[in-house]
LOKOL-460675 format. One record per residue (C-alpha): residue number from 1; residue in three letters; x, y, z. Coordinates in Angstrom, 3 decimals, always signed. Layout:
<recs>
REC num residuo     east    north       up
REC NUM     ALA        X        Y        Z
...
</recs>
This chain:
<recs>
REC num residuo     east    north       up
REC   1     MET  -63.947 -115.096  +21.634
REC   2     VAL  -60.420 -114.012  +20.608
REC   3     VAL  -58.231 -116.742  +19.193
REC   4     ASN  -54.368 -116.276  +19.194
REC   5     LYS  -53.091 -117.075  +15.820
REC   6     LYS  -49.260 -117.903  +15.507
REC   7     LYS  -47.382 -115.829  +13.092
REC   8     THR  -46.307 -117.756  +10.073
REC   9     GLY  -44.060 -116.935   +7.153
REC  10     MET  -40.477 -115.829   +6.926
REC  11     ASN  -38.939 -113.694   +9.603
REC  12     TYR  -37.295 -110.871   +7.566
REC  13     GLY  -35.493 -109.532  +10.711
REC  14     LEU  -33.772 -112.657  +11.109
REC  15     MET  -32.717 -112.997   +7.469
REC  16     ALA  -31.485 -109.404   +7.618
REC  17     LEU  -29.427 -110.279  +10.668
REC  18     LEU  -27.887 -113.385   +9.010
REC  19     GLY  -27.178 -111.344   +5.864
REC  20     LEU  -25.347 -108.729   +7.844
REC  21     VAL  -23.249 -111.235   +9.794
REC  22     GLY  -22.476 -112.982   +6.403
REC  23     ILE  -21.419 -109.625   +4.825
REC  24     LEU  -19.348 -108.755   +7.871
REC  25     ALA  -17.569 -112.112   +7.898
REC  26     PHE  -16.790 -111.969   +4.180
REC  27     GLY  -15.795 -108.441   +4.322
REC  28     THR  -13.242 -108.845   +7.034
REC  29     MET  -11.403 -111.514   +5.369
REC  30     ALA  -10.205 -109.098   +2.746
REC  31     ALA  -10.286 -105.718   +4.430
REC  32     SER   -7.514 -106.196   +6.815
REC  33     ALA   -4.926 -105.249   +4.137
REC  34     SER   -7.041 -102.776   +2.265
REC  35     ILE   -7.915  -99.008   +2.516
REC  36     ALA   -9.762  -99.759   +5.603
REC  37     SER   -6.768  -99.948   +7.659
REC  38     ASP   -5.963  -96.186   +6.612
REC  39     ILE   -9.325  -94.730   +7.799
REC  40     PRO   -8.475  -94.514  +11.546
REC  41     GLN   -5.303  -92.770  +10.622
REC  42     GLY   -7.113  -90.281   +8.475
REC  43     LEU   -9.631  -89.615  +11.371
REC  44     ASN   -6.786  -89.174  +13.698
REC  45     ASP   -5.016  -86.712  +11.473
REC  46     ALA   -8.250  -84.785  +10.664
REC  47     LEU   -9.939  -84.622  +14.171
REC  48     LEU   -7.073  -85.189  +16.650
REC  49     GLY   -4.159  -83.532  +14.924
REC  50     GLY   -2.352  -87.025  +14.910
REC  51     THR   -2.131  -87.179  +18.690
REC  52     SER   -3.990  -90.343  +19.544
REC  53     LEU   -4.658  -93.239  +17.097
REC  54     TYR   -6.304  -95.183  +19.876
REC  55     ALA   -8.940  -92.445  +20.428
REC  56     ALA   -9.562  -92.333  +16.787
REC  57     LYS  -10.166  -96.069  +16.552
REC  58     ALA  -12.445  -95.775  +19.723
REC  59     ILE  -14.572  -92.921  +17.943
REC  60     LEU  -15.045  -95.036  +14.824
REC  61     THR  -15.904  -98.138  +16.758
REC  62     ALA  -18.516  -96.194  +18.778
REC  63     ALA  -19.908  -94.595  +15.630
REC  64     ILE  -20.309  -97.819  +13.614
REC  65     MET  -21.757  -99.820  +16.498
REC  66     ALA  -24.281  -96.933  +17.258
REC  67     SER  -25.396  -96.631  +13.712
REC  68     GLY  -25.767 -100.507  +13.529
REC  69     GLY  -27.553 -100.638  +16.793
REC  70     LEU  -29.936  -97.903  +15.764
REC  71     ALA  -30.707  -99.403  +12.437
REC  72     PHE  -31.654 -102.722  +13.849
REC  73     ALA  -33.658 -101.100  +16.733
REC  74     MET  -35.673  -99.334  +14.080
REC  75     LEU  -36.424 -102.669  +12.486
REC  76     LYS  -37.924 -103.499  +15.983
REC  77     LEU  -35.756 -106.623  +16.382
REC  78     PRO  -35.762 -108.076  +19.836
REC  79     PRO  -33.000 -106.833  +22.171
REC  80     ALA  -31.254 -110.180  +22.097
REC  81     GLY  -30.993 -110.055  +18.388
REC  82     ILE  -29.665 -106.498  +18.545
REC  83     PHE  -26.981 -107.550  +21.165
REC  84     ILE  -25.817 -110.343  +18.993
REC  85     VAL  -25.550 -108.036  +16.002
REC  86     LEU  -23.627 -105.647  +18.126
REC  87     LEU  -21.031 -108.322  +19.277
REC  88     SER  -20.724 -109.408  +15.654
REC  89     ILE  -19.916 -105.822  +14.562
REC  90     LEU  -17.411 -105.498  +17.397
REC  91     GLY  -15.838 -108.856  +16.361
REC  92     ALA  -15.574 -107.659  +12.786
REC  93     LEU  -14.121 -104.308  +13.870
REC  94     THR  -11.513 -106.158  +15.946
REC  95     ALA  -10.625 -108.409  +13.135
REC  96     ILE   -9.823 -105.466  +10.856
REC  97     GLY   -7.867 -103.689  +13.543
REC  98     TRP  -10.203 -100.767  +14.203
REC  99     ALA  -11.227 -101.936  +17.745
REC 100     ASP   -8.977 -103.126  +20.519
REC 101     VAL   -9.279 -106.702  +21.537
REC 102     THR   -9.919 -105.321  +25.171
REC 103     PHE  -13.387 -103.918  +24.003
REC 104     LEU  -14.344 -107.464  +22.795
REC 105     ALA  -13.169 -109.028  +26.107
REC 106     LEU  -15.184 -106.461  +28.078
REC 107     ALA  -18.155 -107.125  +25.954
REC 108     GLY  -17.793 -110.716  +26.772
REC 109     PHE  -17.737 -110.184  +30.417
REC 110     ILE  -20.726 -107.955  +30.313
REC 111     THR  -22.450 -110.520  +28.466
REC 112     VAL  -21.576 -113.251  +30.959
REC 113     ALA  -22.818 -110.855  +33.748
REC 114     MET  -26.170 -110.149  +32.160
REC 115     PHE  -27.196 -113.593  +30.742
REC 116     GLY  -25.166 -115.929  +33.124
REC 117     ARG  -28.368 -116.428  +35.467
REC 118     THR  -30.571 -116.974  +32.478
REC 119     VAL  -28.442 -119.584  +30.906
REC 120     ALA  -28.030 -121.389  +34.272
REC 121     ASP  -31.829 -121.299  +34.719
REC 122     TRP  -32.324 -122.719  +31.280
REC 123     VAL  -29.728 -125.609  +31.629
REC 124     LEU  -30.931 -126.542  +35.221
REC 125     GLY  -34.540 -126.360  +34.238
REC 126     GLY  -35.781 -123.775  +36.730
REC 127     PRO  -34.985 -120.728  +38.711
REC 128     SER  -31.579 -121.291  +40.379
REC 129     GLY  -31.365 -120.449  +44.124
REC 130     GLY  -28.896 -117.926  +45.491
</recs>
């Protein structure tokens, strides 16, 4: 007979997630007026010849979010946890000025579209009709 044992102990993935969010929250308070604001302009000059600062910021945002998502996917976190981390990274990048607020609003709309039915089912206590 097989007995299902519940996993006990600390969840290290959750601890890593909370640590990353804390580092990002603390780091964005001081990073807005530091050398971090010059990185998109340097990328714009190096890759795009100074033609599009918006494109340089989009490239940086995509690269940082992809590396963060890949790192947490390799830790085998659940998809909801990875999604929360990516939204936190996008919020931090928006706070320091690398990502446009439009990206954060679009991510919010996509989140509502993806999880709206699930939250409604959870609040109402069953599958919603429709």
